[in-house]
C-alpha positions, 0 to 999 in steps of 0.5 A, a space after each residue: 173082672 179085668 175091666 172092673 179092676 181097670 175102672 176101679 183103679 182109674 176112679 181111685 186115681 182120679 179121686 186121689 188126684 182130686 183130693 190132693 188138688 183140693 188139699 193143695 188149693 186149700 193150702 195155697 189159698 190159706 197161705 196166699 198173701 192177703 194183698 198183691 204187690 202192684 209195683 216191683 222195683 229192683 235196686 237199679 230202678 230206685 233213686 237213692 243217695 248213699 252214705 257209707 261213712 268209714 267204708 273200710 271197717 264195720 260201722 254198725 250205724 244207728 239213727 241217734 236223732 232227727 229234726 227238721 233239717 238233720 239226721 244224726 248217725 252213730 257209727 264207729 268212733 264217730 257221730 255224723 251230722 247229715 242234711 235230711 234233704 240231700 245227705 250231704 255231711 256237715 263235717 264241721 259238726 262231726 264228733 270223734 270219740 275213740 276208746 283209750 288204749 287201756 280199754 282197748 287192750 283189756 277188751 282184746 285180752 277178754 277175747 274180743 276182736 279188733 273190730 269189737 274193741 272200738 267205741 260204737 256210739 249208741 245214744 245221743 240226747 240233747 240236754 239243751 241247745 248247747 249240751 249233749 249226752 253221748 254214750 258209746 260201747 267203748 270197747 265193751 266198757 260203756 261210757 257216757 260224756 257230756 259235751 258242750 259246743 264252744 266256737 263250733 267245737 265239742 268240748 268234754 264236760 265230764 265222763 262217767 260209766 254208761 253201764 245200764 244206759 248203753 250196751 256192751 255189744 254194738 249188735 245188741 238192741 237198746 232203746 232210750 227216751 228222754 222225758 221231763 229231763 230224765 233219761 229212761 233206757 232199756 239195755 244189757 248191764 253186764 259183759 256176759 249179757 245176762 243182766 237185762 235192765 230197764 233203768 232210770 237213775 237210780 231205779 231199775 228192774 230186779 236183778 236175775 228175776 225171770 218174772 220181770 225180764 227173761 232174756 229180752 230183746 228191746 225194740 223201742 220206748 216212748 212216753 205217753 201220759 204219765 208213763 214210759 212204755 217199752 216194747 220188747 220180745 222175751 222168753 215167756 215165763 208163763 210157758 216154761 212148763 210146756 217148753 220155750 217160746 218167745 212172746 211180744 211184750 209191752 211194759 210200763 213204768 211211771 215217770 215219777 216213780 221214786 222207788 219204794 221204801 227201805 230195801 226197794 229204794 232203787 227198784 221200780 214200784 210201778 213196773 208191769 208188762 203184758 203180752 201183745 196179741 198179733 194173730 190170725 183169728 180162728 178156732 186155733 189162732 195163728 200167732 206172730 209172736 216176735 216183735 221186731 220194730 214199732 213206730 212212734 205213737 200217731 193220732 188219726 181216724 181209724 174205722 170211725 170219726 173218733 180220733 185214736 192214738 195207735 202204734 204200728 208194729 212188725 211181728 214175725 214167726 220164729 226162725 224155725 217156723 213157717 216164714 211169716 210176717 205181719 203188721 199189727 196196730 195197737 190202740 193206746 186205750 187198749 194198752 191202758 185198759 189191759 194194765 187196769 185188768 187182772 194180774 197173772 199168778 203162779 202158785 207153785 213152780 209146777 202150777 198153772 198161771 191163773 188170774 189173781 182174785 180181786 180180793 187178794 189185790 192190795 190197796 192202793 192198786 199195785 203199779 199205779 202212779 202215786 205222788 210219792 212211791 217211797 211211802 207205799 206199803 211194802 205189801 203193795 211194792 212186793 205184790 207188784 214185784 211178784 205179779 208184774 205180768 197181766 192176765 189179758 193180752 193187748 188185742 190188735 186193732 180190729 182184732 186182726 193184722 193189717 197185713 200178712 206176708 208168708 214168704 221163704 225169702 224175707 221177714 219184716 224187720 223195721 217200720 216207719 209211717 208217714 201219718 195221715 196223708 191227705 187225699 184229693 177228697 180230704 180223706 186221710 190215710 197212713 202210708 207205711 214203709 216196711 223193711 225186710 231182712 233181705 234188703 227190701 222196703 215195702 210201701 203200704 197204705 192202710 185203708 181202714 173201714 168200719 169192719 176191719 183193716 185193709 192194707 194195699 202193698 203199693 210197691 216192693 223195692 230192693 234197696 240193698 244188695 246181697 240180702 242185707 237186712 234193713 235195720 231202721 227206717 225214718 221218714 224224710 221231707 217230701 212224699 215218698 222219701 225215706 232214710 233206710 239204714 243197714 249195718 254199714 250203709 245208709 241210703 236216702 231213697 225215693 219211693 214216689 212212683 207217680 212219674 213211673 205210670 203214664 195212664 189214668 187207669 194205672 195212676 188211679 189203680 195204684 191207690 197211692 195217697 201221694 199220687 193223682 191223675 191231673 186231667 189238665 197236664 194228662 199226667 200222674 202227679 205227686 200231690 206235694 208238687 201240685 199247682 193246679 186246682 184239686 177239682 182237676 185231679 182224679 184219685 181213689 185210694 179206697 177202691 182204686 176205681 178206674 171208671 173215674 178216668 172216663 171223660 165226661 161232659 165237664 172234662 175237656 180234653 185239649 184240642 189237637 192232643 191225641 197221643 197214645 195215652 188218650 187213645 188207650 182211654 177210648 172205647 172200641 165200638 164196632 171196631 171203630 174208635 169213637 171220636 170224643 168230639 160232639 157228633 155232627 148230628 147232635 145225637 146225645 149218648 147216655 152213660 154212667 158218670 162212673 161215680 154216682 151211677 147216675 145217667 148223664 147225657 152228652 157223654 163222648 165215651 163210655 168205658 167199663 174196666 173189669 178187674 179181677 182179684 187174685 182170689 177170684 181168679 184162683 176160685 175160677 181156676 179151681 172150679 174150672 178144673 173140677 168141672 173139666 175133671 168130672 166131664 172127662 171122667 164121664 166121657 171116658 166111662 161112656 167111651 169104654 162102655 161103647 167100644 169094649 167087646 163082650 166076653 165069651 162067658 158073660 154069665 160066668 163070674 170067674 174065668 178060672 171056672 171056665 177053664 175047670 169046666 173045660 177039663 170036665 167036659 167032652 168038649 173037643 175044642 176045649 183047651 185041656 181036651 185029651 188028643 188022640 185018645 191019650 190018657 192024661 195023668 194029672 196026678 200031682 207028684 208031691 214030695 214026701 212031707 210030714 203029715 198035714 193037719 186034718 183041717 187043711 189037707 185031704 187026700 183022695 185017689 182018683 183018676 181021669 180016663 180018656 172018656 172023661 170019667 172021674 176016677 182018681 184025683 189027688 187033691 191038695 189044699 194048701 
């Protein structure tokens, strides 16, 4: 029995360990990043040029404008003009604008600090070659100015209120875009931050209407076709009956919207919005609901030869959830299609949100662009006001994220793209730069195929110390050069890693569209600085196939050059390094060409490089552990059977029975056999107690004599 108990407990222990090991393995494999990082650089390994502005006070930097030569930064009471090439400031074009003393005093009387009561520039729009529109927070009283340049100096033309154009709080996200000489903005229009608005004078969204805007945080805006699109996150009104949750949205208005008839004259007649779906597919999808940033609209080939226009976005999980981030791409065709679908409607405050039947949608269709919205029927305008949410969500391109990262250290905050970078084979790929809330920038290449998306993280680079969040990213001229913006510091960083690798295998395996191995210079070179012929370059962005690095007959190595880089490309045969020069006996060697799997002759070296992915190694480790656990269990069981001694009473099921038999037998060697013919009285001395129940207590007067005769026993069942 004891052995059975030990064996059972051992089996239970091993099964428990196996269960938790498998559970842990499944959990880890499910939440592992879908791609590993090839290069990790700390802050000292990144080449940067830093601009601090006024380093004595908070700056709240933001990028106002960018062209081929300059980048315009808005800061504390100042607009800075920097060279996009070397970050030198053009001080003659610096613009200063301070709040008046009266506005500053009123701001401080409202309880704001001295740093809050400054003029932080948030909007700059060129109206012409010599005129600018500039708006700032102006001590929590937004103002705008028209400037004109005269003798290289800025002269104020006029000044007016910036409410609805510029935010009150410098930390609040706002967005503005110019189209057809009109300014479209999305911001907060009151001091208490309770009036969000999408605005173009004089049209705006409804005041205090949760169905249109419910505590939004605006991310970006961009023109497309006849519309202006706004990306933001907000508290989902359709989920309020179940709790509070934040959803990502895309909204649109018509550029030529002139307002509706009568009381709708200053309201949008074309405002509609839809949810953005960025989730891991499955029976129960895992959503990344909070959009943080987007790129502008870019055009390229993704998964087919047809050109598509897409927008990349970074989306995250909530702060109180598992720390997850994702990059999703959205096709503009999908966005337009969703806005042509069904509307969402709630009959009563406690009812479910359901699609509106087609027969209940008035004509002309609400939300469409018309020549003159002021003559629309009031029923159409009112329907658009009360049914601004679309039923269907905008799906991500390929119905899945391009990249997913689960990390307790950071979440994605910003994104920009170097679009359609051409490779040696004339393929094109998007190179993405993704900022995080702990000061890192990831360099990612999007490698789409027919079945879906595939992202490769080339590098992870620490740009800011002390976990400073990255607020914005902008592409600068040159491969790998990016403007990285934090609240109080701006850096021009270089993420070109071609020179940091010195082997052909490392260069090709990097899968960086910016880099290729030059067989003439025997170096990893940046394609924007290549002066040699492209046929001498080796590159494989799609797969990182390093077999292309094997020298073949038509790839000649310069005579007399045998450094460490070349020796590492040789293959050991019988513990000897094969000489790449032709054999003296003219014996030809066959090998694969590494590209087409064809057999060729005259090959000096044949190399096989096997690369295992993290997922493959993980599966191997799990399988090896299970096999080792099984074999160890079998060996332990056989060992215990071989050396375990036999019991004295092999046929008795219980040890207690043997002890009882010894009492009743005359065995002289028994444990309880009386000695020297002494009478052993085993009558139990039980203290007096209340009368027991009949079903569990029975008393008989018995005695045991020295000869073993059973006479009288007081037997008690408890």
